[in-house]
C-alpha positions as CSV (number, residue, x, y, z in Angstrom):
1,X,-5.3,-23.2,-148.9
2,X,-2.1,-25.0,-147.9
3,X,0.8,-23.2,-146.2
4,X,3.6,-23.3,-148.8
5,X,7.0,-24.0,-147.1
6,X,10.5,-23.5,-148.6
7,X,13.5,-25.4,-147.1
8,X,16.9,-23.7,-147.2
9,X,19.7,-26.2,-147.2
10,X,19.1,-29.8,-148.2
11,X,20.9,-32.3,-146.0
12,X,20.2,-35.2,-143.7
13,X,17.7,-33.2,-141.6
14,X,15.7,-32.4,-144.7
15,X,14.4,-36.0,-144.8
16,X,12.8,-35.4,-141.5
17,X,11.4,-32.0,-142.6
18,X,10.0,-33.3,-145.8
19,X,8.5,-36.4,-144.1
20,X,6.8,-34.1,-141.5
21,X,5.5,-31.8,-144.2
22,X,4.1,-34.7,-146.2
23,X,1.9,-35.8,-143.3
24,X,1.0,-32.3,-142.0
25,X,-2.5,-31.4,-143.1
26,X,-2.6,-27.9,-144.7
27,X,1.2,-27.7,-145.4
28,X,3.2,-28.5,-148.6
29,X,6.8,-28.4,-149.6
30,X,6.8,-25.6,-152.3
31,X,10.5,-25.0,-152.8
32,X,14.0,-25.8,-151.8
33,X,17.1,-23.6,-151.8
34,X,20.3,-25.4,-152.2
35,X,23.3,-25.0,-154.6
36,X,23.4,-28.7,-155.5
37,X,20.4,-30.7,-154.3
38,X,17.2,-31.4,-156.1
39,X,13.9,-32.9,-155.0
40,X,11.7,-34.1,-157.9
41,X,8.5,-32.0,-158.5
42,X,9.6,-29.2,-156.1
43,X,10.8,-25.7,-157.3
44,X,14.6,-25.4,-156.9
45,X,16.6,-22.2,-156.3
46,X,20.4,-21.9,-155.9
47,X,20.1,-19.0,-153.5
48,X,17.6,-17.4,-151.1
49,X,17.9,-14.2,-153.0
50,X,17.0,-16.0,-156.3
51,X,13.9,-17.5,-154.6
52,X,12.8,-14.1,-153.2
53,X,13.3,-12.3,-156.5
54,X,10.7,-14.2,-158.4
55,X,7.0,-14.4,-158.1
56,X,6.7,-17.7,-156.2
57,X,4.3,-17.9,-153.3
58,X,6.1,-19.0,-150.1
59,X,4.4,-18.7,-146.7
60,X,7.1,-20.1,-144.5
61,X,10.9,-20.8,-144.7
62,X,12.6,-23.6,-142.8
63,X,16.3,-22.8,-142.3
64,X,18.1,-26.2,-142.4
65,X,21.5,-24.9,-143.3
66,X,22.0,-22.1,-140.8
67,X,25.5,-23.2,-139.7
68,X,27.0,-22.4,-143.1
69,X,25.5,-19.0,-143.4
70,X,27.6,-15.9,-142.5
71,X,24.5,-14.2,-141.2
72,X,20.9,-15.0,-140.6
73,X,18.8,-13.6,-143.4
74,X,15.5,-12.0,-142.5
75,X,12.7,-13.3,-144.7
């Protein structure tokens, strides 16, 4: 079973993260959290709270937008 990863914040660094996930055996990009960005075929949520509120299996979260957060959320 693959480790399902969500990426919070979609920007330039996300290209590196999604490329790394695509070639990492046993890992898959399961969701993104971003107010505006979309990645085809990947679940999209506008907020971290929205993602956590629904039944969507996420095993790991990559925080790519940490500099714009007022505090670091615990997931």
